[in-house]
N, C-alpha and C positions, 0 to 999 in steps of 0.2 A: 237524868238530873233529879236529885232528890228535892223534896218540898223545901227542906232547910236551905239548900243551895240556891234555889229559885228566889227565896226571900231576900238573899244577900245581893242579888244582881240589881244594880241601880243604874238608871240612865241619867247621864249628865248632859244637860242642854246648855250650850254656850251661845252667847249673843254677840253681835257686832258691837264694837266700842261705840257708846252712845254720844250724841252731841248734847250740849247744854240746853235743856228745854226752856229754862227761865230766860236765857239769853235769846233764844229763838222767839219766845213770846214778846220780849222787849223790842226785838227787831221788827216783828209784825206790827206792833203798836206804832212804832215810828213810821212805818210805811203807810198805815192808815191816816196818820196825822199829816203826812206830806206825800200823797200818792204820785206826784209828778217828779219826785226826787230821782236823780240818776247818778250813777257812778261812771267813771271813765276808765276803761281798760287801755293800757298802753303797751305796745310791743315794738321793738326795733329789730328788724330782720336784716342780716348781713350775709350776702352770698359768699361762699367759700371756694367756688370753682365748680365746673360742670353744673349740676342742678342741686348741689348740697348747700343748705343754708343753716344759719344759726339764728334763732329768734330769742332775743333777750327780753325777759319779763321781770321787772324789778331787780331784786338781788339774787334771783334764782339761777341755777345752772341753765344754760341755753336749751331751748327746745330745738333739736336737730331734725331737719327734714331733708329728704333725698327723693329721688325717683328710682323706680326699678330699672333694671338693665334694658328692657325693651323700650323704655322711654328715655334712654341715653343717660341715665343716672348711674350711680355705683351700687345701688340697692343696699346701702349700709344701715339705713334706719327707715322708719315709716315715710310714706309719700304724703304730700299735702292733704289729699282727700282722706287718707287714713287718720291723719291728725285731726281733721275736721270731725270725722266720726268719733274719734276719741274725746273731743271736746263735748260732743253731744252725749256720749255715754257718761262722761263725768258729770255733766249738768243734770241729766236725768237721775243719776245716782244720788246727787245732792238733794234734788227735789223729793225723791222717794223717801230718803232718810228723814228729811224735814217733815214731810206729811205724816210719816209713821210716828215720828217723835211727837208731833202735835196731837195726834190721835192716841198717844200712849200705847203704841204697838211696838213691842220689842222685835227686832229683826235678827234672825240667826243666819241668814244667807241672802245675798243680793248680788246677782250677776246680770250684766246687760250685754246682750249679743247683738251686734249691729252689722248690717250689710248695706252697701249703697252701690247702685248702678250709675257709673259716671261716664260721661262722654267727653272725648277730646279729639274728635275727628278734624277739628280746625287746627290742630297742632299748635295750640296757643296763639293762633293768628299768624303763624309763620309759614304761610303757603299751603295750608291744608284746605279742607272743605269749607265753603262759605256757609257759615252758620250764624243764626241769631243767638243772642245771649240765653234765651229761654231753652234753646236746644242743646246747650252745653252744661257741664257740671253735673251734679247729681240729678238724675231723672226719676229715681225712686230710692227711698230709704226704708229699710225694714228693721224693726227692733223687736226683739223677744227678751222678756225679763224673766229670770229665774229668781223667785223670791220666796222666802220662808220666814215665818215668825209666829207670834202669838195672836193669830187672827185667822178667820176663815178664808178660804180661797176667794170668795166674793169680796170680802173686806180688803184683802191684799190687791185684788184686781182694781178696786175702786181707788186705792192709794196710788197705784201706778197710773191710772187714767187721770187722776187729779193732778199728779206731779207733771205729767206730760202736758196737760192743758196750760199750766203755769210756768213751764220751763223756758227761761230766757233764750237758751241756745236753740231749742226745738222751734220756738216761735220765730227766731231769726231765720232759720232755714225754711220755715213754712210761709213767711210773709215777706213781701217785697219791702225793702227799706231804702231810704236815701243812701246813696253811695257816691262818694267824691274821691277823686284821685288827682293829684297835681304834683308838680316838681317842688322840691323843698327849696325855700328861699336861701 
């Protein structure tokens, strides 16, 4: 390659589509002024047969959930635990993007890889092993983040750790919360 050709080679770096930083800062100010404010997420889940269900969220297409064949489903779409991990991945992605935006770091790549070890030897309480609630569900969740942007590895690591600390879904999975279930009137 000649020196003249080498001068013409140009690297183009692309970034993920940004969020509105000013809107983010306004949202943060409103949180500071009313730290106890809460929103309410509402979902209506309708069973379709076997273990396939449709969950309706607002005006969106339904979130469809099934079970794999070895758990008597049709394996047509993700299982409930996989959807829960998807929610965690989505929430962490939102948080990482928000923290990076707040710190004025442009991200060029963000992938979140999640694994969870889940137990269901109780067979949903339908005659399986006698288990306590703490022995069922996810017993360990592992998350690895592939992130690139205009910051050092240490700064990117701090962004990820900060977002994890403040993630609503991660904290829901980490912390016991009041949980009520009742028949609809």
